[in-house]
C-alpha positions in Angstrom: 0.0 0.0 0.0 2.8 2.4 0.8 4.5 1.7 -2.5 1.2 2.5 -4.3 0.9 5.7 -2.4 4.4 6.7 -3.4 3.4 6.0 -7.1 0.2 8.1 -6.9 1.8 11.4 -7.9 0.3 13.0 -4.7 1.9 14.2 -1.5 2.3 11.3 0.9 2.4 10.9 4.7 3.8 7.6 5.9 3.3 6.4 9.5 3.0 3.2 11.5 2.7 0.0 9.5 3.5 1.9 6.3 7.0 2.5 7.7 7.3 -0.9 9.4 6.7 -2.6 6.1 10.1 -1.3 5.0 12.0 -2.3 8.2 13.7 -5.2 6.3 14.7 -2.9 3.4 14.8 0.8 4.3 17.0 1.4 1.2 14.0 0.5 -0.9 11.8 3.0 0.9 14.5 5.7 0.3 14.6 4.8 -3.5 10.8 5.1 -3.7 10.8 8.5 -1.9 13.6 9.9 -4.1 11.6 8.9 -7.3 8.4 10.5 -5.9 8.1 14.1 -7.2 5.8 15.3 -4.5 6.5 15.9 -0.8 6.8 12.8 1.4 6.6 13.1 5.2 7.7 10.3 7.5 6.3 10.3 11.1 8.1 7.4 12.9 8.0 7.0 16.6 11.4 6.1 18.2 10.9 2.3 17.6 9.9 2.7 13.9 12.8 5.1 13.4 15.3 2.6 14.9 14.0 -0.1 12.6 14.4 2.1 9.5 17.7 3.7 10.5 19.4 1.3 13.0 22.8 2.8 12.5 21.9 6.4 13.4 22.7 7.5 17.0 23.0 10.8 18.8 20.4 13.5 19.4 17.0 13.4 17.8 17.6 16.4 15.5 20.8 15.1 14.1 19.3 11.7 13.5 16.3 13.3 11.7 18.5 15.4 9.5 20.6 12.4 8.5 17.5 10.3 7.8 16.1 13.1 5.7 19.4 13.4 3.7 19.3 9.6 3.1 15.7 9.5 1.9 15.6 12.8 0.1 
């Protein structure tokens, strides 16, 4: 479902299970986001964020900035 939303040509907000669906392949999510020509907003809680970006540590702002840079 998240993949279809990212192919819709409309702005997309991804949360909860839409994010968890990419926990095994966060790079795939990043590729889909980079190809999407509309705004994409991710709203993970700390657990979802850790599943998508397990290698990011430090303060919340720096982690968010790095995640944004990775996903575009």
